[in-house]
C-alpha positions as a Markdown table, in Angstrom:
| # | Residue | x | y | z |
|---|---|---|---|---|
| 1 | Met | 1.2 | -43.8 | 12.8 |
| 2 | Ser | 2.0 | -41.0 | 15.2 |
| 3 | Val | -0.9 | -39.9 | 17.4 |
| 4 | Asp | -0.2 | -36.3 | 16.5 |
| 5 | Arg | -0.4 | -36.8 | 12.7 |
| 6 | Pro | -4.2 | -36.9 | 12.4 |
| 7 | Trp | -4.3 | -33.7 | 14.5 |
| 8 | Arg | -1.8 | -32.0 | 12.3 |
| 9 | Ile | -3.7 | -33.1 | 9.1 |
| 10 | Gly | -6.9 | -31.8 | 10.7 |
| 11 | Leu | -5.4 | -28.5 | 11.4 |
| 12 | Arg | -4.1 | -28.1 | 7.9 |
| 13 | Thr | -7.4 | -29.1 | 6.4 |
| 14 | Val | -9.2 | -26.5 | 8.5 |
| 15 | Ala | -6.7 | -23.8 | 7.6 |
| 16 | Leu | -6.8 | -24.6 | 3.9 |
| 17 | Gly | -10.6 | -24.8 | 4.0 |
| 18 | Tyr | -10.8 | -21.5 | 5.7 |
| 19 | Leu | -8.5 | -19.8 | 3.2 |
| 20 | Ala | -10.4 | -21.4 | 0.3 |
| 21 | Leu | -13.8 | -20.3 | 1.6 |
| 22 | Leu | -12.7 | -16.7 | 2.2 |
| 23 | Leu | -10.0 | -16.1 | -0.4 |
| 24 | Ile | -9.4 | -18.7 | -3.1 |
| 25 | Ile | -13.1 | -19.4 | -4.1 |
| 26 | Pro | -14.2 | -15.7 | -4.2 |
| 27 | Ile | -11.2 | -14.6 | -6.2 |
| 28 | Gly | -11.6 | -17.7 | -8.5 |
| 29 | Leu | -15.3 | -16.8 | -9.1 |
| 30 | Ile | -14.3 | -13.2 | -10.0 |
| 31 | Phe | -11.9 | -14.5 | -12.7 |
| 32 | Tyr | -14.5 | -17.0 | -13.9 |
| 33 | Arg | -17.3 | -14.3 | -14.1 |
| 34 | Thr | -14.8 | -12.0 | -15.8 |
| 35 | Phe | -13.8 | -14.3 | -18.6 |
| 36 | Glu | -17.0 | -16.3 | -19.1 |
| 37 | His | -17.9 | -14.2 | -22.1 |
| 38 | Gly | -14.5 | -14.3 | -23.6 |
| 39 | Val | -11.3 | -12.2 | -23.5 |
| 40 | Gly | -12.6 | -9.8 | -26.1 |
| 41 | Ala | -15.4 | -8.6 | -23.9 |
| 42 | Val | -13.0 | -8.1 | -21.0 |
| 43 | Trp | -10.6 | -6.2 | -23.3 |
| 44 | Asp | -13.5 | -3.9 | -24.4 |
| 45 | Ser | -14.4 | -3.3 | -20.8 |
| 46 | Val | -10.9 | -2.4 | -19.5 |
| 47 | Thr | -10.1 | -0.2 | -22.5 |
| 48 | Thr | -12.9 | 2.3 | -22.2 |
| 49 | Pro | -11.9 | 5.9 | -21.6 |
| 50 | Ala | -13.2 | 5.7 | -18.0 |
| 51 | Ser | -11.2 | 2.5 | -17.3 |
| 52 | Ile | -8.0 | 3.9 | -18.8 |
| 53 | Ser | -8.3 | 7.1 | -16.9 |
| 54 | Ala | -9.0 | 5.2 | -13.6 |
| 55 | Phe | -6.0 | 2.9 | -14.3 |
| 56 | Trp | -3.5 | 5.8 | -14.9 |
| 57 | Leu | -4.9 | 7.8 | -12.0 |
| 58 | Thr | -4.3 | 4.9 | -9.7 |
| 59 | Ile | -0.8 | 4.4 | -11.1 |
| 60 | Thr | 0.0 | 8.1 | -10.9 |
| 61 | Val | -1.2 | 8.4 | -7.3 |
| 62 | Thr | 0.8 | 5.3 | -6.3 |
| 63 | Ala | 3.9 | 6.6 | -8.1 |
| 64 | Ile | 3.7 | 9.9 | -6.0 |
| 65 | Ala | 2.8 | 8.4 | -2.7 |
| 66 | Val | 5.2 | 5.5 | -2.5 |
| 67 | Pro | 8.5 | 7.4 | -3.1 |
| 68 | Leu | 7.5 | 10.1 | -0.6 |
| 69 | Asn | 6.6 | 7.5 | 2.0 |
| 70 | Thr | 9.8 | 5.6 | 1.3 |
| 71 | Ile | 11.9 | 8.6 | 1.9 |
| 72 | Phe | 10.0 | 9.5 | 5.0 |
| 73 | Gly | 9.9 | 5.9 | 6.2 |
| 74 | Val | 13.7 | 5.5 | 6.0 |
| 75 | Leu | 14.3 | 8.8 | 7.8 |
| 76 | Cys | 11.7 | 8.0 | 10.5 |
| 77 | Ala | 13.1 | 4.5 | 10.9 |
| 78 | Leu | 16.6 | 5.9 | 11.4 |
| 79 | Ala | 15.2 | 8.3 | 14.0 |
| 80 | Leu | 13.4 | 5.5 | 15.9 |
| 81 | Ala | 16.3 | 3.1 | 15.7 |
| 82 | Arg | 19.3 | 5.4 | 16.2 |
| 83 | Gly | 17.9 | 8.6 | 17.8 |
| 84 | Arg | 17.4 | 9.6 | 21.4 |
| 85 | Phe | 15.0 | 12.4 | 21.7 |
| 86 | Arg | 12.0 | 13.5 | 23.7 |
| 87 | Gly | 8.7 | 12.4 | 22.2 |
| 88 | Lys | 10.2 | 9.3 | 20.5 |
| 89 | Ala | 7.5 | 7.0 | 22.0 |
| 90 | Met | 4.9 | 9.5 | 20.8 |
| 91 | Leu | 6.3 | 9.3 | 17.3 |
| 92 | Asp | 6.4 | 5.6 | 17.4 |
| 93 | Thr | 2.7 | 5.5 | 18.3 |
| 94 | Ile | 1.6 | 8.1 | 15.8 |
| 95 | Ile | 3.2 | 6.1 | 12.9 |
| 96 | Asp | 0.6 | 3.3 | 13.6 |
| 97 | Leu | -2.4 | 5.6 | 13.4 |
| 98 | Pro | -3.4 | 4.6 | 9.9 |
| 99 | Phe | -3.7 | 1.0 | 11.1 |
| 100 | Ala | -6.1 | 2.1 | 13.9 |
| 101 | Ile | -8.2 | 4.8 | 12.3 |
| 102 | Ser | -10.9 | 4.0 | 9.7 |
| 103 | Pro | -9.9 | 5.3 | 6.2 |
| 104 | Val | -13.3 | 7.0 | 6.0 |
| 105 | Val | -12.4 | 9.0 | 9.1 |
| 106 | Val | -9.1 | 9.9 | 7.4 |
| 107 | Gly | -11.0 | 11.2 | 4.4 |
| 108 | Leu | -13.3 | 13.2 | 6.6 |
| 109 | Ser | -10.4 | 14.8 | 8.4 |
| 110 | Leu | -8.8 | 15.8 | 5.2 |
| 111 | Ile | -12.1 | 17.5 | 4.1 |
| 112 | Leu | -12.1 | 19.4 | 7.5 |
| 113 | Val | -8.6 | 20.6 | 6.9 |
| 114 | Tyr | -8.4 | 21.2 | 3.1 |
| 115 | Gly | -12.1 | 21.5 | 2.2 |
| 116 | Arg | -14.0 | 24.7 | 1.7 |
| 117 | Gly | -14.1 | 26.5 | 5.0 |
| 118 | Gly | -11.4 | 24.3 | 6.4 |
| 119 | Trp | -8.1 | 25.4 | 8.1 |
| 120 | Leu | -6.2 | 25.3 | 4.8 |
| 121 | Gly | -9.2 | 25.7 | 2.5 |
| 122 | Asp | -7.9 | 28.9 | 0.9 |
| 123 | Leu | -5.0 | 27.4 | -1.0 |
| 124 | Pro | -4.5 | 28.6 | -4.6 |
| 125 | Phe | -5.3 | 25.1 | -5.9 |
| 126 | Gln | -8.1 | 22.7 | -5.2 |
| 127 | Val | -7.3 | 19.8 | -2.9 |
| 128 | Ile | -10.6 | 18.1 | -2.0 |
| 129 | Phe | -12.4 | 16.5 | -5.0 |
| 130 | Ala | -9.2 | 16.7 | -7.0 |
| 131 | Val | -6.1 | 14.6 | -7.5 |
| 132 | Pro | -4.1 | 16.3 | -4.6 |
| 133 | Gly | -6.7 | 15.1 | -2.1 |
| 134 | Ile | -6.5 | 11.6 | -3.4 |
| 135 | Val | -2.7 | 11.7 | -3.1 |
| 136 | Leu | -2.9 | 13.0 | 0.5 |
| 137 | Ala | -5.3 | 10.3 | 1.5 |
| 138 | Thr | -3.2 | 7.6 | -0.1 |
| 139 | Ile | 0.0 | 8.9 | 1.5 |
| 140 | Phe | -1.7 | 8.9 | 4.9 |
| 141 | Ile | -3.0 | 5.3 | 4.8 |
| 142 | Ser | 0.3 | 3.9 | 3.5 |
| 143 | Val | 2.7 | 5.8 | 5.8 |
| 144 | Pro | 3.6 | 2.9 | 8.3 |
| 145 | Phe | 4.7 | 0.2 | 5.9 |
| 146 | Val | 8.3 | 1.2 | 5.1 |
| 147 | Val | 8.9 | 2.4 | 8.7 |
| 148 | Arg | 7.7 | -0.8 | 10.2 |
| 149 | Glu | 9.8 | -2.9 | 7.8 |
| 150 | Val | 13.0 | -0.9 | 8.1 |
| 151 | Thr | 13.1 | -0.2 | 11.8 |
| 152 | Pro | 13.5 | -3.8 | 13.0 |
| 153 | Val | 16.3 | -4.3 | 10.5 |
| 154 | Leu | 18.2 | -1.3 | 11.8 |
| 155 | Gln | 17.8 | -2.5 | 15.3 |
| 156 | Glu | 19.0 | -5.9 | 14.4 |
| 157 | Ile | 22.1 | -4.9 | 12.6 |
| 158 | Gly | 23.1 | -2.3 | 15.2 |
| 159 | Asp | 25.4 | 0.6 | 14.5 |
| 160 | Asp | 28.9 | -0.9 | 15.0 |
| 161 | Gln | 29.7 | -0.7 | 11.3 |
| 162 | Glu | 28.4 | 2.9 | 11.1 |
| 163 | Gln | 30.5 | 3.9 | 14.0 |
| 164 | Ala | 33.6 | 2.2 | 12.5 |
| 165 | Ala | 33.0 | 4.1 | 9.2 |
| 166 | Ser | 32.7 | 7.4 | 11.1 |
| 167 | Thr | 35.9 | 6.7 | 13.0 |
| 168 | Leu | 37.7 | 6.1 | 9.7 |
| 169 | Gly | 36.6 | 9.6 | 8.5 |
| 170 | Ala | 33.5 | 8.8 | 6.4 |
| 171 | Ser | 30.9 | 11.5 | 6.3 |
| 172 | Ser | 27.3 | 10.9 | 7.4 |
| 173 | Trp | 26.2 | 10.6 | 3.8 |
| 174 | Gln | 29.0 | 8.2 | 2.9 |
| 175 | Thr | 28.2 | 6.1 | 5.9 |
| 176 | Phe | 24.5 | 5.9 | 5.0 |
| 177 | Trp | 25.1 | 5.3 | 1.3 |
| 178 | Arg | 27.8 | 2.6 | 1.7 |
| 179 | Ile | 27.0 | 1.0 | 5.0 |
| 180 | Thr | 23.4 | 1.6 | 6.1 |
| 181 | Leu | 21.5 | 1.5 | 2.9 |
| 182 | Pro | 22.9 | -1.8 | 1.6 |
| 183 | Ser | 22.0 | -3.4 | 5.0 |
| 184 | Ile | 18.4 | -2.3 | 4.9 |
| 185 | Arg | 17.7 | -2.6 | 1.2 |
| 186 | Trp | 15.5 | -5.6 | 1.4 |
| 187 | Gly | 13.5 | -4.1 | 4.3 |
| 188 | Ile | 12.9 | -1.1 | 2.1 |
| 189 | Ala | 12.0 | -3.2 | -0.9 |
| 190 | Tyr | 9.5 | -5.2 | 1.2 |
| 191 | Gly | 8.0 | -2.0 | 2.6 |
| 192 | Val | 7.7 | -0.5 | -0.9 |
| 193 | Val | 5.9 | -3.6 | -2.1 |
| 194 | Leu | 3.4 | -3.5 | 0.8 |
| 195 | Ser | 2.9 | 0.3 | 0.2 |
| 196 | Val | 2.2 | -0.3 | -3.5 |
| 197 | Ala | -0.4 | -2.9 | -2.7 |
| 198 | Arg | -2.0 | -0.7 | -0.1 |
| 199 | Cys | -2.1 | 2.4 | -2.3 |
| 200 | Ile | -3.6 | 0.6 | -5.3 |
| 201 | Gly | -6.3 | -1.1 | -3.2 |
| 202 | Glu | -7.3 | 1.9 | -1.1 |
| 203 | Phe | -11.0 | 2.7 | -1.3 |
| 204 | Gly | -12.4 | 4.3 | 1.9 |
| 205 | Ala | -10.4 | 7.5 | 2.3 |
| 206 | Val | -10.2 | 8.0 | -1.5 |
| 207 | Ser | -13.9 | 7.6 | -1.9 |
| 208 | Val | -14.5 | 10.5 | 0.6 |
| 209 | Val | -12.1 | 13.0 | -0.9 |
| 210 | Ser | -12.3 | 12.2 | -4.6 |
| 211 | Gly | -15.8 | 13.3 | -5.5 |
| 212 | Lys | -15.9 | 10.2 | -7.8 |
| 213 | Ile | -15.8 | 12.2 | -11.0 |
| 214 | Ser | -15.6 | 9.8 | -13.9 |
| 215 | Gly | -12.5 | 10.4 | -16.0 |
| 216 | Glu | -11.0 | 12.8 | -13.5 |
| 217 | Thr | -10.9 | 11.6 | -9.9 |
| 218 | Glu | -12.1 | 8.0 | -10.2 |
| 219 | Thr | -9.5 | 5.3 | -9.3 |
| 220 | Leu | -9.8 | 1.6 | -10.1 |
| 221 | Thr | -11.4 | 0.8 | -6.8 |
| 222 | Leu | -14.0 | 3.5 | -7.3 |
| 223 | Leu | -14.6 | 2.4 | -10.8 |
| 224 | Val | -15.5 | -1.1 | -9.5 |
| 225 | Glu | -18.1 | 0.5 | -7.2 |
| 226 | Gln | -19.5 | 2.8 | -9.8 |
| 227 | Arg | -20.0 | 0.0 | -12.3 |
| 228 | Phe | -21.5 | -2.3 | -9.7 |
| 229 | Gln | -24.0 | 0.4 | -8.6 |
| 230 | Asn | -24.9 | 1.1 | -12.3 |
| 231 | Phe | -25.6 | -2.7 | -12.7 |
| 232 | Asp | -22.7 | -3.1 | -15.1 |
| 233 | Ile | -21.7 | -6.3 | -13.5 |
| 234 | Ala | -19.4 | -7.5 | -16.3 |
| 235 | Gly | -17.5 | -4.2 | -16.2 |
| 236 | Ala | -17.2 | -4.4 | -12.4 |
| 237 | Tyr | -15.9 | -7.9 | -12.7 |
| 238 | Ala | -13.4 | -6.8 | -15.3 |
| 239 | Ala | -12.1 | -3.9 | -13.2 |
| 240 | Ser | -12.0 | -6.2 | -10.2 |
| 241 | Ala | -9.9 | -8.8 | -12.1 |
| 242 | Leu | -7.5 | -6.1 | -13.1 |
| 243 | Leu | -7.0 | -5.1 | -9.5 |
| 244 | Ala | -6.6 | -8.8 | -8.6 |
| 245 | Ile | -3.9 | -9.3 | -11.2 |
| 246 | Ile | -2.0 | -6.3 | -9.8 |
| 247 | Ala | -2.4 | -7.8 | -6.3 |
| 248 | Leu | -1.1 | -11.2 | -7.5 |
| 249 | Gly | 1.9 | -9.4 | -9.1 |
| 250 | Thr | 2.5 | -7.7 | -5.7 |
| 251 | Leu | 2.3 | -11.0 | -3.9 |
| 252 | Leu | 4.8 | -12.6 | -6.4 |
| 253 | Ala | 7.2 | -9.7 | -5.7 |
| 254 | Met | 6.9 | -10.3 | -2.0 |
| 255 | Thr | 7.6 | -14.0 | -2.3 |
| 256 | Arg | 10.7 | -13.2 | -4.4 |
| 257 | Ile | 12.0 | -10.7 | -1.9 |
| 258 | Asn | 11.5 | -12.9 | 1.2 |
| 259 | Pro | 14.3 | -15.4 | 0.4 |
| 260 | Arg | 16.7 | -12.6 | -0.4 |
| 261 | Arg | 15.9 | -11.0 | 2.9 |
| 262 | Asp | 16.8 | -14.3 | 4.6 |
| 263 | Asp | 20.1 | -14.5 | 2.7 |
| 264 | Ala | 21.0 | -10.9 | 3.4 |
């Protein structure tokens, strides 16, 4: 037996044990606690008016934030990969701000800008403690994902085909639609999947700007907190399980996209 084999087996055991302790066991316990009283109790918990409202609000906010960040992400990636302009390094740094800044700070900054007495607090519609504030917070925290997935792909494929298409008389839009977009489609798809997961699971920034109004500005993550604080443990587990199922679906989408990216 090779001398390195016990070492490799030990490393794998440690890695799997670490993942089991931090991820697999806690998630497994959530599902166990959720369904220990039967599927009927879970169904009753996730079909209450508050649960349905929280679910659809989460989906609605995600459906708004992800397309906007996808469009911005592709445009920003093109600027970073193809453009030459003053301030490019600054833009590249600013894109990563949501990774570095606490979501709670993001929520507070939105209140300072859009809240009562803020710089833009006199808008004809309410932003803070309303759905627009939740959308803004969600957009902010999910900005980098499409940019960071598409930019390396653009840098890797280069611009030779785009220049050839331009030489042959193709317009900028035709070049993008027929040459650039097919080349980066899997990068966009992977960035979208990550953005969806981040939007659905966001808590910190949303908790600050939402007001946590049940049935109006309460997302699924806020519903979990609200039920837990009200000692509705079974309801909190049910909402957590619903979030976990969505996360597992996102993970499945990511695993299906990865092989296609390798083949592209």
